[in-house]
LUMLO-741610 format. One record per atom (N, C-alpha, C, O): x, y, z; residue in one letter. Coordinates in steps of 0.05 Angstrom, whole numbers. Layout:
c1 / c2 / c3 / code
X / Y / Z / A
...
***
This chain:
c1 / c2 / c3 / code
435 / -365 / -563 / M
439 / -370 / -537 / M
443 / -343 / -523 / M
436 / -339 / -500 / M
457 / -322 / -540 / S
464 / -298 / -527 / S
436 / -287 / -520 / S
434 / -274 / -499 / S
415 / -290 / -537 / A
390 / -274 / -533 / A
378 / -285 / -505 / A
365 / -271 / -491 / A
383 / -310 / -500 / L
375 / -318 / -473 / L
389 / -307 / -449 / L
376 / -300 / -430 / L
418 / -303 / -449 / F
430 / -287 / -431 / F
419 / -257 / -430 / F
416 / -247 / -408 / F
413 / -244 / -451 / I
406 / -214 / -451 / I
378 / -215 / -432 / I
375 / -201 / -412 / I
357 / -234 / -443 / L
332 / -237 / -431 / L
333 / -241 / -400 / L
317 / -229 / -385 / L
352 / -258 / -392 / I
357 / -264 / -363 / I
368 / -241 / -349 / I
361 / -236 / -326 / I
386 / -226 / -361 / G
394 / -198 / -351 / G
373 / -174 / -348 / G
374 / -157 / -331 / G
354 / -177 / -369 / I
338 / -156 / -367 / I
315 / -162 / -348 / I
302 / -145 / -337 / I
310 / -187 / -345 / S
292 / -199 / -324 / S
301 / -193 / -295 / S
286 / -187 / -276 / S
327 / -195 / -294 / L
338 / -193 / -264 / L
337 / -162 / -258 / L
329 / -155 / -236 / L
342 / -145 / -273 / I
338 / -117 / -274 / I
312 / -110 / -265 / I
309 / -97 / -245 / I
293 / -118 / -279 / I
262 / -111 / -276 / I
257 / -125 / -249 / I
244 / -110 / -234 / I
263 / -148 / -237 / A
258 / -157 / -210 / A
272 / -142 / -192 / A
261 / -139 / -170 / A
295 / -130 / -196 / M
308 / -115 / -177 / M
292 / -86 / -173 / M
289 / -76 / -151 / M
283 / -77 / -194 / G
267 / -55 / -192 / G
242 / -54 / -176 / G
234 / -35 / -163 / G
229 / -79 / -178 / F
203 / -81 / -164 / F
212 / -89 / -135 / F
199 / -81 / -115 / F
232 / -104 / -131 / L
243 / -102 / -102 / L
249 / -80 / -90 / L
243 / -78 / -66 / L
262 / -57 / -104 / V
271 / -33 / -91 / V
241 / -18 / -87 / V
236 / -6 / -66 / V
223 / -19 / -108 / A
198 / -5 / -105 / A
182 / -14 / -81 / A
169 / 1 / -66 / A
183 / -43 / -77 / F
169 / -55 / -54 / F
181 / -46 / -26 / F
168 / -38 / -7 / F
207 / -50 / -29 / L
222 / -40 / -2 / L
215 / -9 / 6 / L
207 / -3 / 28 / L
219 / 6 / -12 / L
208 / 39 / -11 / L
183 / 42 / -4 / L
178 / 62 / 9 / L
164 / 26 / -10 / S
135 / 30 / 0 / S
131 / 19 / 26 / S
116 / 30 / 42 / S
146 / -4 / 33 / V
142 / -11 / 62 / V
160 / 7 / 84 / V
155 / 6 / 108 / V
178 / 21 / 75 / K
191 / 40 / 89 / K
175 / 63 / 93 / K
174 / 74 / 114 / K
162 / 70 / 75 / N
144 / 93 / 75 / N
116 / 92 / 88 / N
100 / 110 / 88 / N
112 / 64 / 99 / G
88 / 60 / 111 / G
62 / 56 / 92 / G
40 / 62 / 100 / G
67 / 47 / 71 / Q
45 / 39 / 55 / Q
27 / 17 / 63 / Q
4 / 19 / 55 / Q
35 / -4 / 77 / F
25 / -26 / 82 / F
22 / -29 / 112 / F
21 / -51 / 123 / F
19 / -5 / 127 / D
14 / -8 / 158 / D
-13 / -13 / 166 / D
-18 / -29 / 184 / D
-34 / -1 / 153 / D
-59 / -12 / 163 / D
-69 / -32 / 144 / D
-76 / -26 / 121 / D
-70 / -53 / 153 / D
-83 / -76 / 140 / D
-110 / -84 / 150 / D
-121 / -102 / 137 / D
-123 / -74 / 170 / Y
-152 / -79 / 184 / Y
-170 / -65 / 173 / Y
-191 / -76 / 165 / Y
-165 / -36 / 169 / T
-188 / -17 / 165 / T
-202 / -25 / 134 / T
-226 / -30 / 132 / T
-185 / -27 / 113 / P
-197 / -33 / 88 / P
-213 / -57 / 87 / P
-232 / -57 / 71 / P
-208 / -78 / 102 / S
-226 / -99 / 99 / S
-248 / -98 / 116 / S
-264 / -116 / 115 / S
-251 / -76 / 135 / V
-274 / -75 / 150 / V
-289 / -52 / 137 / V
-313 / -50 / 141 / V
-278 / -37 / 124 / R
-292 / -12 / 115 / R
-316 / -14 / 96 / R
-335 / 2 / 94 / R
-314 / -36 / 82 / I
-340 / -41 / 64 / I
-361 / -53 / 80 / I
-382 / -56 / 67 / I
-361 / -61 / 108 / L
-383 / -66 / 125 / L
-402 / -44 / 134 / L
-426 / -46 / 141 / L
-389 / -24 / 132 / F
-401 / 4 / 144 / F
-408 / 19 / 123 / F
-393 / 22 / 104 / F
-432 / 32 / 123 / E
-444 / 58 / 105 / E
-431 / 80 / 118 / E
-418 / 79 / 139 / E
-436 / 104 / 102 / D
-422 / 128 / 110 / D
-435 / 137 / 137 / D
-421 / 148 / 154 / D
-459 / 132 / 140 / N
-472 / 143 / 163 / N
-469 / 129 / 185 / N
-476 / 139 / 207 / N
-460 / 104 / 185 / D
-453 / 86 / 207 / D
-428 / 91 / 221 / D
-425 / 82 / 243 / D
-411 / 104 / 210 / L
-386 / 113 / 219 / L
-389 / 133 / 242 / L
-407 / 150 / 241 / L
-373 / 132 / 263 / P
-376 / 149 / 283 / P
-368 / 176 / 275 / P
-348 / 177 / 260 / P
-379 / 201 / 281 / K
-372 / 228 / 274 / K
-354 / 239 / 295 / K
-359 / 234 / 318 / K
-334 / 252 / 289 / K
-316 / 271 / 304 / K
-331 / 295 / 313 / K
-341 / 311 / 298 / K
-330 / 295 / 341 / E
-344 / 316 / 356 / E
-326 / 341 / 361 / E
-303 / 338 / 368 / E
-337 / 361 / 356 / N
-320 / 384 / 360 / N
-325 / 391 / 390 / N
-347 / 397 / 398 / N
-304 / 390 / 406 / K
-307 / 397 / 439 / K
-311 / 432 / 440 / K
-319 / 440 / 461 / K
-307 / 448 / 423 / S
-312 / 475 / 427 / S
-343 / 481 / 423 / S
-353 / 500 / 435 / S
-358 / 466 / 407 / K
-386 / 466 / 406 / K
-402 / 463 / 430 / K
-423 / 476 / 434 / K
-391 / 443 / 446 / N
-399 / 431 / 468 / N
-400 / 451 / 494 / N
-416 / 448 / 512 / N
-382 / 470 / 493 / K
-379 / 484 / 516 / K
-399 / 509 / 514 / K
-401 / 525 / 532 / K
***
């Protein structure tokens, strides 16, 4: 019976660790862009718009 309490305690500690890791990743902006990865697979590298250098156009 005491092994059950030890396992429950260890699982709660691990769950709290995952919760802290998740909250830190949300705070650091890990999950901000949720649209681009789903659309990126539809484009090939040559289909993406290229950034123009304005100094070359002058």
